[in-house]
N, C-alpha and C positions, 0 to 999 in steps of 0.2 A: 935482385934483394937490388941490384946494386942502378937496374932501371926505375925501380922508384925514388929511393931517395938521388936521380939526378930528377925525377919527376916534379918532389916534393920543392927542391932549390930550385930549379926555373920558375912551379910556381907564385914559391914564399918570393924571388924577385922581381914577375913582374907585376906582385900586388903589391910592392914597393912603390915601383918605379910609376903602377896605377892610383895610385895612394899620392903620388908626389905631384901629380898630374891635376888632380880629381880640385886643387885648386887652383889651376888657371882656368882663362874664358869658355871654353869647349861649348859650347850650345847641344853635341852629342855625345852618347857615348861610343865611338867610332870601333873600336876594339873590345867584342867581350871574348874572355876563356875562365873556361871552366872544366872542372870532370863531375864527371855526373855518374850510379852505378842505378841499374834496375832489374827487377827480376820478371819475370811470368813463371812462376814452379819450376819446368822440367833447365828452364837457362836464363840466365846471368849474363847482363853486358856491363862491360867497364870502357866507359870512352873518355877520350880529354879533346876538347874542344874549342877552333877559332871557331867564332862572326865575326864578318869585315861589317860594316854596312854602306851599304849599293844605294839607298832612297828613303827620305822621310817624307812625309805628309807635310803645308804649309803651316795645320795648326799644331803638329810633332802628334797628333795618335796613332798614327799608321806609321813602323819602320818598318822595313825591310834587308836583314839579312843575307850574307853567304855564307855555307857553313861549312867549314872541312871538320874531319876529325878523327880519330886513327882510338884503333884498343882493339877490346878480345870480346868475344863471343863462347864464353862455357856451359857445353851438356852437360850435366849426369845425369850419369847412364840408372839407369832406375832395373830391365827388365834384362840388363844386360854382363855374361857371365864376367868380359870385362870392365873391373871398377872403378879402373882410373876417368875421371875427368875428362873430355875434348875439348880443347882449345883451340878457337880459330881466331886466329889476327883477321883483325877485319878492317875495311878505312869508309869513310860515310862521307860522304855530298850533298846536300840541302840548300834549300832560301829556309828563312823562318822569318814568317810574321809577328812583329809584336802590335797588337793594339790597348791601349787609357793611356792613363797621363800620370803623373807626375811617376812611384816608384811601383806602383800596382801593376799587372799587365797579364792580358793576356796571350799562350805565347802555344804559336801553330807553326812546327820542322812539318817540310814535308820536298823526299826526294829518293835518294840509291845509297844502299850499304851493299859490298863485296863483301863475299869471305869469298871461301877457298876457290870455290871455280863455278858459282852465278854470282851474278849481281843482280836484288830482290831490292822493291819502294818500297818503302815505309815511310809512314805519318806519324807524329807527336802534337801530342795536346797538352796544354797544361800550365798553368797558373809564374809567372815569375817576378821576383823583386829584384827590380833593378834602379838605381836610381838613377835622374838624368845629369847628374853635374860628375857624375861616376863611384868607383868604389865598388863595394861586395856584390855580389849577386846571387839570388837564391831562387834558385831550376825546381818545382817538381812537374812532373810528368805521365801521361798515362801513354801507350804506343804498342808496337808492334815487337816493340825491343823489351817492354815490359813499362813496370812500375817502376818507380825510380824517384831522384833525389840529384839535382848537381848543383856546387855550389863555388864560385872562382871570382870573377872583379872583373871589372868596366875602364875602358882609359879612355 
């Protein structure tokens, strides 16, 4: 419970910093911070993500971000005598490609996620609402870690 409270406090602090910086003269959102949740029936994932802008096209229609995330993947036991939820702490490293202009973007993320003993590839495709001047971010996605949504901020 303390981790959740600390995460919320950090998120609100970074959101307030993003709001203050969104009125400056930045051309791009250089940092994106968001939390997402997803499910795929027998498992669910909860991740806190940070993306940093690596490159942008001259027309600003294409942006490439480096992404790191941490969180957990929970497996729901159906056919097990042990009815407890199995939770695995996970780390993610990926590249995210955004296409589109204005506030509406196609979002594609690909990389690897680390479980207890294995490193597996993943691909997420989705929609992202992200204003060029920064502020609120909404993400809808479907991929290897499930179908889900994310909210956060960019600055």
